[in-house]
C-alpha positions as CSV (number, residue, x, y, z in Angstrom):
1,X,-11.6,-10.3,15.1
2,X,-10.4,-11.2,11.6
3,X,-10.8,-7.7,10.2
4,X,-7.1,-6.7,10.7
5,X,-5.6,-9.9,9.3
6,X,-8.0,-9.6,6.3
7,X,-6.8,-6.0,5.6
8,X,-3.2,-7.1,6.0
9,X,-3.7,-9.9,3.5
10,X,-5.4,-7.6,1.0
11,X,-2.6,-5.1,1.4
12,X,0.0,-7.9,0.9
13,X,-1.7,-8.9,-2.4
14,X,-1.8,-5.3,-3.5
15,X,1.8,-4.6,-2.6
16,X,2.8,-7.8,-4.2
17,X,2.3,-6.2,-7.6
18,X,5.3,-3.9,-7.2
19,X,7.9,-6.7,-7.4
20,X,6.2,-7.8,-10.6
21,X,6.4,-4.3,-12.0
22,X,10.1,-4.1,-11.0
23,X,10.9,-7.5,-12.6
24,X,9.1,-6.4,-15.8
25,X,11.9,-3.7,-16.0
26,X,9.7,-1.1,-17.6
27,X,10.9,1.6,-15.3
28,X,14.2,2.5,-16.8
29,X,16.4,1.8,-13.8
30,X,13.8,2.6,-11.1
31,X,13.0,-1.0,-10.3
32,X,14.7,-0.7,-6.9
33,X,12.2,1.9,-5.8
34,X,9.4,-0.5,-6.4
35,X,11.1,-3.2,-4.3
36,X,11.7,-0.7,-1.5
37,X,8.1,0.4,-1.5
38,X,6.8,-3.2,-1.6
39,X,9.0,-4.3,1.3
40,X,8.3,-1.2,3.3
41,X,4.5,-1.5,2.9
42,X,4.6,-5.2,3.6
43,X,6.8,-4.8,6.8
44,X,4.6,-2.0,8.1
45,X,1.5,-4.1,7.6
46,X,3.1,-7.1,9.4
47,X,4.2,-4.9,12.3
48,X,0.6,-3.7,12.4
49,X,-0.6,-7.2,13.1
50,X,1.9,-7.7,15.9
51,X,2.0,-4.4,17.7
52,X,-0.9,-2.2,16.8
53,X,-3.4,-1.9,14.0
54,X,-2.4,1.8,13.7
55,X,0.8,0.5,11.9
56,X,-1.5,-1.4,9.5
57,X,-3.4,1.8,8.9
58,X,-0.1,3.6,8.3
59,X,0.8,0.9,5.7
60,X,-2.4,1.6,3.9
61,X,-1.6,5.4,4.0
62,X,1.9,4.7,2.7
63,X,0.5,2.7,-0.2
64,X,-1.9,5.4,-1.0
65,X,0.9,8.0,-1.1
66,X,3.1,5.7,-3.1
67,X,0.4,5.2,-5.7
68,X,-0.3,8.9,-5.8
69,X,3.3,9.6,-6.5
70,X,3.0,7.6,-9.7
71,X,0.8,10.4,-11.0
72,X,3.5,13.0,-10.8
73,X,6.7,11.1,-11.4
74,X,8.3,9.0,-14.1
75,X,7.1,5.9,-12.2
76,X,3.6,6.5,-13.7
77,X,4.6,6.2,-17.3
78,X,2.6,3.0,-17.8
79,X,-0.1,3.7,-15.1
80,X,-3.6,4.8,-16.3
81,X,-4.5,8.3,-15.3
82,X,-7.4,7.2,-13.1
83,X,-5.3,4.7,-11.1
84,X,-3.6,7.0,-8.6
85,X,-6.8,8.9,-7.6
86,X,-8.7,5.6,-7.2
87,X,-5.9,4.0,-5.2
88,X,-5.4,6.9,-2.9
89,X,-9.2,7.1,-2.2
90,X,-9.4,3.4,-1.6
91,X,-6.4,3.3,0.7
92,X,-7.6,6.3,2.7
93,X,-10.9,4.6,3.2
94,X,-9.2,1.4,4.3
95,X,-7.0,3.3,6.8
96,X,-9.9,5.2,8.3
97,X,-11.8,2.0,8.7
98,X,-8.9,0.3,10.4
99,X,-8.5,3.3,12.8
100,X,-12.2,3.2,13.5
101,X,-12.2,-0.5,14.2
102,X,-9.2,-0.1,16.5
103,X,-10.9,2.9,18.2
104,X,-14.1,0.9,19.0
105,X,-11.9,-1.9,20.4
106,X,-12.2,-4.7,17.9
């Protein structure tokens, strides 16, 4: 029964990097976008713990999309080329696993 809180905690740790990136101010005025993404991902994950794990899966998907956007935008100036693809793959796997666990009634 701790699988959903575990995935929420891991997501919180991952999304916690975005405020650090924003405070490092390496984004030439795009720091606000990192804060918005971090807060949105975090809130969606918390809602997933209270209402339905599907929101938690959505938070993982949102994080994957956000990471993938770094590949095609100026946000990715300091991101290694492999990071967006790895992150999107990992996040999709986590979201599918959460939906599976919800589907089997955990």
